[in-house]
C-alpha positions as semicolon CSV with decimal commas, in nm:
position;residue;x (nm);y (nm);z (nm)
1;M;-2,016;16,204;-1,729
2;K;-2,311;16,013;-1,586
3;T;-2,503;15,805;-1,832
4;A;-2,837;15,860;-1,659
5;L;-2,995;16,072;-1,390
6;S;-3,065;15,909;-1,059
7;R;-3,435;15,895;-0,984
8;R;-3,397;16,130;-0,684
9;H;-3,196;16,384;-0,886
10;F;-3,433;16,358;-1,182
11;L;-3,743;16,416;-0,971
12;H;-3,578;16,704;-0,787
13;T;-3,461;16,885;-1,099
14;T;-3,777;16,833;-1,300
15;A;-3,996;16,940;-1,010
16;A;-3,791;17,257;-0,972
17;A;-3,808;17,323;-1,345
18;S;-4,184;17,272;-1,350
19;L;-4,233;17,567;-1,114
20;G;-4,151;17,799;-1,401
21;L;-4,321;17,614;-1,684
22;A;-4,664;17,772;-1,643
23;T;-4,520;18,121;-1,672
24;L;-4,274;18,016;-1,941
25;G;-4,548;17,863;-2,152
26;R;-4,736;18,193;-2,167
27;S;-4,432;18,388;-2,278
28;R;-4,291;18,405;-2,628
29;A;-4,070;18,116;-2,728
30;R;-3,707;18,216;-2,743
31;A;-3,631;18,227;-3,115
32;A;-3,254;18,233;-3,121
33;S;-2,934;18,279;-2,925
34;P;-2,781;18,625;-2,872
35;N;-2,570;18,577;-3,185
36;G;-2,888;18,540;-3,391
37;K;-2,859;18,167;-3,452
38;L;-3,111;17,900;-3,363
39;R;-2,950;17,678;-3,100
40;V;-3,057;17,319;-3,157
41;L;-3,042;17,007;-2,939
42;S;-3,024;16,688;-3,148
43;I;-3,169;16,382;-2,973
44;G;-3,094;16,060;-3,161
45;V;-2,788;16,185;-3,343
46;V;-2,719;15,904;-3,593
47;G;-2,947;15,596;-3,605
48;T;-3,147;15,544;-3,923
49;I;-3,249;15,909;-3,980
50;G;-3,092;16,108;-3,696
51;S;-2,772;16,182;-3,885
52;A;-2,961;16,314;-4,187
53;D;-3,191;16,529;-3,973
54;R;-2,902;16,673;-3,776
55;K;-2,686;16,745;-4,081
56;Q;-2,971;16,898;-4,282
57;V;-3,063;17,131;-3,997
58;A;-2,698;17,211;-3,923
59;A;-2,646;17,310;-4,288
60;H;-2,870;17,612;-4,235
61;P;-2,640;17,915;-4,197
62;E;-2,832;18,041;-3,895
63;V;-2,817;17,718;-3,692
64;E;-2,584;17,617;-3,412
65;I;-2,592;17,256;-3,293
66;A;-2,572;17,333;-2,923
67;G;-2,633;16,988;-2,777
68;L;-2,616;16,618;-2,862
69;C;-2,801;16,338;-2,685
70;D;-2,798;15,967;-2,764
71;V;-2,825;15,643;-2,569
72;D;-2,550;15,497;-2,790
73;S;-2,204;15,619;-2,690
74;N;-2,058;15,535;-3,031
75;Y;-2,317;15,747;-3,209
76;L;-2,266;16,025;-2,956
77;A;-1,890;16,027;-3,010
78;Q;-1,936;16,031;-3,387
79;A;-2,164;16,336;-3,373
80;A;-1,951;16,510;-3,110
81;A;-1,652;16,495;-3,344
82;E;-1,860;16,696;-3,594
83;H;-1,987;16,944;-3,333
84;P;-1,707;16,978;-3,075
85;Q;-1,863;17,281;-2,904
86;A;-2,193;17,103;-2,827
87;F;-2,270;16,962;-2,485
88;T;-2,332;16,586;-2,476
89;C;-2,543;16,352;-2,264
90;R;-2,697;16,007;-2,284
91;D;-3,031;16,081;-2,110
92;Y;-3,270;16,333;-2,268
93;R;-3,404;16,420;-1,923
94;E;-3,057;16,537;-1,826
95;A;-3,046;16,766;-2,129
96;F;-3,358;16,948;-2,012
97;A;-3,275;16,940;-1,642
98;K;-2,919;17,070;-1,677
99;H;-2,889;17,245;-2,013
100;A;-3,231;17,390;-2,104
101;D;-3,090;17,743;-2,119
102;K;-2,845;17,641;-2,392
103;F;-3,089;17,554;-2,672
104;D;-3,404;17,689;-2,834
105;A;-3,519;17,397;-3,048
106;V;-3,503;17,018;-3,047
107;I;-3,472;16,745;-3,310
108;V;-3,635;16,419;-3,195
109;S;-3,501;16,136;-3,413
110;V;-3,550;15,833;-3,191
111;P;-3,754;15,509;-3,216
112;D;-4,133;15,548;-3,222
113;H;-4,200;15,450;-2,861
114;S;-4,005;15,747;-2,723
115;H;-4,145;16,017;-2,952
116;A;-4,419;16,146;-2,723
117;P;-4,221;16,153;-2,396
118;I;-3,939;16,350;-2,556
119;L;-4,129;16,590;-2,781
120;L;-4,376;16,673;-2,503
121;T;-4,089;16,734;-2,266
122;A;-3,948;16,975;-2,522
123;M;-4,279;17,156;-2,561
124;A;-4,320;17,174;-2,182
125;H;-3,987;17,355;-2,177
126;N;-4,105;17,592;-2,450
127;K;-3,878;17,455;-2,723
128;H;-3,955;17,438;-3,093
129;V;-3,967;17,074;-3,208
130;Y;-3,880;16,878;-3,519
131;G;-4,012;16,525;-3,458
132;Q;-3,970;16,212;-3,663
133;K;-4,262;16,007;-3,791
134;P;-4,498;15,864;-3,690
135;L;-4,566;16,158;-3,462
136;V;-4,645;15,934;-3,162
137;H;-4,681;15,565;-3,081
138;Q;-5,011;15,559;-2,889
139;L;-5,357;15,692;-2,977
140;E;-5,384;15,865;-2,639
141;E;-5,063;16,054;-2,712
142;L;-5,234;16,232;-3,002
143;V;-5,460;16,407;-2,752
144;M;-5,158;16,494;-2,537
145;V;-4,996;16,660;-2,838
146;E;-5,314;16,850;-2,925
147;R;-5,326;16,991;-2,573
148;A;-4,962;17,092;-2,600
149;I;-5,022;17,267;-2,933
150;K;-5,309;17,463;-2,778
151;A;-5,102;17,552;-2,472
152;R;-4,794;17,653;-2,674
153;P;-4,925;17,814;-2,996
154;Q;-4,604;18,012;-3,040
155;L;-4,392;17,700;-3,088
156;I;-4,291;17,592;-3,438
157;T;-4,336;17,219;-3,490
158;Q;-4,252;17,001;-3,788
159;L;-4,302;16,632;-3,865
160;G;-4,031;16,449;-4,056
161;N;-4,215;16,387;-4,383
162;Q;-3,963;16,547;-4,614
163;R;-4,125;16,406;-4,930
164;M;-4,406;16,660;-4,891
165;A;-4,161;16,925;-5,009
166;N;-4,158;16,771;-5,358
167;A;-4,339;16,980;-5,618
168;G;-4,562;16,695;-5,732
169;R;-4,702;16,630;-5,387
170;R;-4,766;17,000;-5,326
171;A;-4,935;17,020;-5,667
172;A;-5,154;16,722;-5,580
173;V;-5,289;16,914;-5,281
174;E;-5,375;17,213;-5,500
175;I;-5,554;16,997;-5,758
176;L;-5,770;16,828;-5,496
177;R;-5,839;17,144;-5,297
178;Q;-5,949;17,321;-5,615
179;G;-6,188;17,035;-5,690
180;Q;-6,045;16,980;-6,038
181;L;-6,135;16,611;-6,024
182;G;-6,481;16,660;-5,881
183;K;-6,616;16,504;-5,564
184;A;-6,391;16,258;-5,383
185;I;-6,514;15,899;-5,357
186;E;-6,235;15,711;-5,179
187;A;-5,859;15,679;-5,141
188;H;-5,638;15,375;-5,191
189;V;-5,294;15,389;-5,035
190;W;-5,028;15,121;-5,016
191;T;-4,668;15,078;-4,909
192;G;-4,419;14,812;-5,013
193;A;-4,289;14,785;-4,658
194;P;-4,209;14,554;-4,501
195;S;-4,066;14,371;-4,799
196;P;-3,854;14,054;-4,808
197;G;-3,499;14,131;-4,707
198;D;-3,585;14,480;-4,577
199;T;-3,325;14,548;-4,307
200;Y;-3,550;14,800;-4,132
201;F;-3,768;14,517;-4,006
202;N;-3,732;14,193;-3,811
203;G;-3,927;14,009;-4,075
204;A;-3,828;13,667;-3,942
205;R;-3,964;13,765;-3,599
206;V;-3,646;13,655;-3,429
207;L;-3,698;13,646;-3,051
208;K;-3,356;13,576;-2,910
209;Q;-3,215;13,728;-2,592
210;A;-2,859;13,855;-2,588
211;L;-2,634;14,091;-2,397
212;A;-2,676;14,455;-2,492
213;P;-2,364;14,594;-2,661
214;P;-2,152;14,799;-2,420
215;N;-2,205;15,120;-2,618
216;L;-2,585;15,101;-2,574
217;D;-2,760;15,213;-2,254
218;W;-3,041;14,959;-2,278
219;N;-3,239;15,104;-1,987
220;L;-3,252;15,446;-2,151
221;W;-3,331;15,293;-2,491
222;L;-3,636;15,121;-2,341
223;G;-3,755;15,454;-2,205
224;P;-4,131;15,439;-2,135
225;C;-4,165;15,067;-2,212
226;P;-4,163;14,786;-1,953
227;E;-3,825;14,643;-1,860
228;M;-3,720;14,349;-2,075
229;P;-3,392;14,187;-2,179
230;Y;-3,210;14,303;-2,487
231;H;-3,287;14,095;-2,796
232;E;-3,112;14,040;-3,124
233;Q;-3,273;14,210;-3,427
234;L;-3,424;14,485;-3,213
235;A;-3,188;14,777;-3,149
236;P;-3,050;14,980;-3,310
237;V;-3,250;14,928;-3,633
238;Q;-3,514;14,655;-3,649
239;W;-3,741;14,775;-3,369
240;R;-4,010;14,871;-3,625
241;S;-4,145;14,514;-3,631
242;W;-4,184;14,501;-3,251
243;W;-4,524;14,592;-3,108
244;D;-4,397;14,787;-2,806
245;F;-4,144;14,993;-3,000
246;G;-4,244;15,043;-3,364
247;T;-4,544;15,064;-3,595
248;N;-4,437;14,829;-3,875
249;G;-4,469;14,923;-4,242
250;L;-4,802;15,102;-4,204
251;G;-4,663;15,332;-3,936
252;D;-4,327;15,386;-4,099
253;W;-4,485;15,511;-4,424
254;G;-4,812;15,665;-4,305
255;C;-4,716;16,032;-4,320
256;H;-4,538;15,991;-4,655
257;L;-4,853;15,856;-4,819
258;L;-5,151;15,996;-4,629
259;D;-5,026;16,356;-4,602
260;V;-5,168;16,475;-4,935
261;I;-5,515;16,349;-4,843
262;F;-5,528;16,543;-4,518
263;F;-5,377;16,861;-4,659
264;S;-5,640;16,846;-4,935
265;Y;-5,945;16,784;-4,720
266;D;-5,972;16,978;-4,395
267;E;-6,304;16,804;-4,331
268;L;-6,127;16,476;-4,244
269;L;-6,102;16,543;-3,872
270;S;-6,122;16,208;-3,693
271;P;-6,227;15,863;-3,822
272;V;-6,540;15,691;-3,702
273;S;-6,426;15,336;-3,769
274;V;-6,141;15,109;-3,869
275;K;-6,134;14,752;-3,994
276;T;-5,818;14,558;-4,067
277;D;-5,778;14,228;-4,250
278;C;-5,450;14,044;-4,195
279;A;-5,317;13,692;-4,206
280;E;-5,305;13,665;-3,828
281;P;-5,353;13,899;-3,533
282;A;-5,055;14,099;-3,417
283;G;-4,898;13,910;-3,128
284;K;-4,743;13,998;-2,795
285;Y;-4,405;14,088;-2,942
286;F;-4,446;14,150;-3,314
287;H;-4,665;14,329;-3,564
288;T;-4,819;14,124;-3,840
289;N;-4,833;14,165;-4,215
290;P;-4,957;14,165;-4,486
291;C;-5,247;14,387;-4,373
292;K;-5,527;14,578;-4,538
293;S;-5,698;14,845;-4,330
294;T;-5,996;15,065;-4,406
295;V;-6,034;15,385;-4,204
296;V;-6,369;15,562;-4,250
297;Y;-6,459;15,929;-4,197
298;Q;-6,803;16,084;-4,173
299;V;-6,823;16,394;-4,392
300;S;-7,080;16,659;-4,470
301;S;-6,938;16,857;-4,759
302;D;-6,991;16,899;-5,131
303;K;-6,627;16,797;-5,177
304;F;-6,731;16,434;-5,125
305;S;-6,965;16,207;-5,318
306;A;-7,120;16,048;-5,009
307;K;-7,158;16,094;-4,634
308;T;-6,857;15,877;-4,567
309;F;-6,504;15,878;-4,708
310;P;-6,296;15,559;-4,679
311;I;-5,918;15,539;-4,691
312;H;-5,795;15,190;-4,778
313;Y;-5,439;15,152;-4,650
314;S;-5,230;14,840;-4,713
315;D;-4,875;14,723;-4,654
316;S;-4,641;14,464;-4,811
317;G;-4,702;14,598;-5,162
318;Q;-5,070;14,496;-5,177
319;Q;-5,190;14,710;-5,465
320;A;-5,545;14,802;-5,553
321;S;-5,664;14,677;-5,891
322;A;-5,715;14,898;-6,192
323;E;-6,087;14,829;-6,160
324;Q;-6,090;14,955;-5,801
325;L;-5,903;15,266;-5,907
326;R;-6,129;15,323;-6,211
327;I;-5,838;15,340;-6,452
328;P;-5,764;15,124;-6,759
329;E;-5,429;14,981;-6,650
330;P;-5,274;14,861;-6,323
331;V;-5,037;15,074;-6,119
332;K;-4,696;14,910;-6,098
333;D;-4,535;15,111;-5,818
334;S;-4,523;14,941;-5,476
335;T;-4,575;15,262;-5,277
336;M;-4,860;15,490;-5,388
337;T;-5,138;15,731;-5,297
338;V;-5,447;15,718;-5,518
339;V;-5,755;15,940;-5,481
340;V;-6,060;15,834;-5,679
341;C;-6,300;16,116;-5,765
342;E;-6,613;16,146;-5,975
343;G;-6,422;16,337;-6,243
344;G;-6,102;16,136;-6,252
345;T;-5,836;15,952;-6,054
346;M;-5,512;16,091;-5,917
347;V;-5,221;15,845;-5,903
348;L;-4,928;15,977;-5,700
349;D;-4,600;15,814;-5,605
350;C;-4,415;15,892;-5,285
351;E;-4,164;16,125;-5,454
352;G;-4,431;16,331;-5,630
353;G;-4,461;16,163;-5,969
354;M;-4,827;16,210;-6,063
355;K;-5,072;16,104;-6,332
356;I;-5,427;16,229;-6,367
357;W;-5,663;15,981;-6,534
358;R;-5,977;16,110;-6,707
359;D;-6,195;15,921;-6,954
360;G;-5,933;15,650;-6,993
361;K;-5,650;15,892;-7,069
362;A;-5,364;16,006;-6,847
363;I;-5,174;16,334;-6,832
364;A;-4,885;16,444;-6,611
365;G;-5,027;16,603;-6,299
366;L;-4,805;16,909;-6,317
367;R;-4,969;16,993;-6,652
368;M;-5,307;17,049;-6,489
369;P;-5,434;17,406;-6,540
370;G;-5,448;17,665;-6,265
371;L;-5,148;17,545;-6,066
372;P;-4,918;17,797;-5,900
373;A;-4,541;17,777;-5,920
374;F;-4,372;17,544;-5,674
375;P;-4,029;17,685;-5,595
376;P;-3,775;17,455;-5,430
377;L;-3,849;17,397;-5,064
378;N;-3,597;17,264;-4,814
379;H;-3,806;17,072;-4,562
380;W;-3,561;17,107;-4,271
381;H;-3,466;17,468;-4,340
382;A;-3,831;17,568;-4,356
383;W;-3,862;17,462;-3,992
384;V;-3,554;17,664;-3,898
385;D;-3,674;17,970;-4,089
386;N;-4,010;17,962;-3,913
387;C;-3,840;17,920;-3,575
388;L;-3,643;18,236;-3,655
389;G;-3,958;18,426;-3,749
390;K;-3,939;18,394;-4,127
391;K;-4,275;18,267;-4,253
392;V;-4,225;18,012;-4,527
393;E;-4,431;17,710;-4,632
394;L;-4,415;17,446;-4,358
395;R;-4,496;17,080;-4,425
396;T;-4,595;16,940;-4,173
397;P;-4,674;17,116;-3,844
398;F;-4,795;16,893;-3,562
399;K;-5,156;17,013;-3,595
400;D;-5,171;16,844;-3,935
401;A;-4,949;16,555;-3,828
402;V;-5,204;16,459;-3,562
403;R;-5,468;16,377;-3,825
404;M;-5,228;16,179;-4,043
405;T;-5,098;15,988;-3,744
406;E;-5,445;15,909;-3,610
407;A;-5,542;15,730;-3,932
408;T;-5,205;15,555;-3,937
409;L;-5,220;15,434;-3,577
410;L;-5,578;15,311;-3,609
411;A;-5,473;15,098;-3,907
412;V;-5,174;14,967;-3,712
413;K;-5,342;14,901;-3,378
414;A;-5,649;14,733;-3,528
415;T;-5,429;14,445;-3,641
416;R;-5,483;14,303;-3,290
417;F;-5,851;14,261;-3,388
418;P;-5,852;14,150;-3,753
419;G;-6,182;14,131;-3,936
420;Q;-6,364;14,338;-3,673
421;E;-6,504;14,681;-3,741
422;L;-6,397;14,899;-3,448
423;L;-6,608;15,210;-3,393
424;W;-6,379;15,492;-3,281
425;D;-6,466;15,795;-3,067
426;K;-6,159;16,011;-3,020
427;S;-6,336;16,241;-2,774
428;K;-6,369;15,944;-2,538
429;L;-6,045;15,772;-2,647
430;A;-6,257;15,461;-2,686
431;F;-6,381;15,202;-2,931
432;T;-6,747;15,223;-2,844
433;N;-6,827;14,867;-2,954
434;N;-6,522;14,690;-2,815
435;A;-6,415;14,738;-2,454
436;Q;-6,121;14,502;-2,496
437;A;-5,979;14,711;-2,779
438;T;-6,021;15,025;-2,570
439;A;-5,838;14,864;-2,282
440;T;-5,549;14,726;-2,488
441;I;-5,463;14,938;-2,794
442;V;-5,537;15,301;-2,701
443;K;-5,274;15,378;-2,438
444;R;-4,983;15,233;-2,245
445;E;-4,859;15,231;-1,888
446;Y;-4,541;15,436;-1,879
447;R;-4,240;15,322;-1,687
448;D;-4,164;15,533;-1,383
449;G;-3,967;15,843;-1,482
450;F;-4,040;15,825;-1,857
451;A;-4,403;15,938;-1,891
452;P;-4,481;16,233;-2,117
453;P;-4,527;16,547;-1,905
454;P;-4,859;16,733;-1,921
455;V;-4,833;17,054;-2,119
456;G;-5,100;17,301;-2,019
């Protein structure tokens, strides 16, 4: 089996396929195979989260893992042993060019830099998509996804923020949407990542060239990024610390911490500014931390105490003080979402543990009055059920993921310009007061053959 398509073959097959995409996009998405099961292509079959995503989806009784794709031959062989009837390939473009009739939905569990090219290819081929977080790697790619959502409204999409299925996080949304704590003043959010010794990150910023292991197709792993030699402490795990490939701690945890805020307040559409303070600017190769970012939204709603709503988002376990949170004691957890309102403060951990502070006293959040029942929700199976036409609660479709990811990426990208307030206009994909920022942190040049396809 070839490990990659030749450029001539790739251009020929994708051009031929594109002839039918306009018509295909206006038809109903194929929901399932003739035997009634959802046929799924898993891209990134093991890695740090790919195995969990694949196995959780495969555990649904109405799922068939029809295809497996991974740039690592060892990972591919491991998954193929578990799904012997599935087709296999190393290059995701080959999966769509040769096997698109064999699957209905796609799992995208690959490093951040390849999210947009793959998930947009899937949507262009009218496939339902489960995509890992952060949704995309570049601010421009958010607009690409929005266009795809508009062009393919029948597709079921889901971001990999499985913690949102926890009862406490769903309850937090209800409490804030009902206005039980009064008008919102600000949010303070922090993650412990990256932390000392965290194996997800190249914390030492090791920049050492080496030979790529024989099981890894390094050219395909690079995907849309410029050609460069393989380096130690990059693939297969520690790419999160690298500027071209990951989004560091802020990006890795954004959806798990910011999701409740955006589900609670529909008015938070697109920020107007971002300002990041960090020890040093992010460099050519690596992200920097610790960082504290403030992303500001303009609002005009009685749900908010002012005309602006700031979200303060920090990494490396930098916690807001009790005074900032308007509570009598400090929060000890290293990864938290806190919403400060005129009538109290919500303190929420990433797994859904919640306290509501009012007048110096705290109660368990799930004891708040007026809350509905929160039956168990399987995050992965909810996506499958919706793909098959069964309407169940879905957390998080891409339309909501776009807003969470925009705030996340602004906090991440602004680390190239620490201490500067960058005024953001999403409609222009520009920082209106900083041409250099617009030119350097909004989009990337895609390597030939790996650009996201337009979906329209």
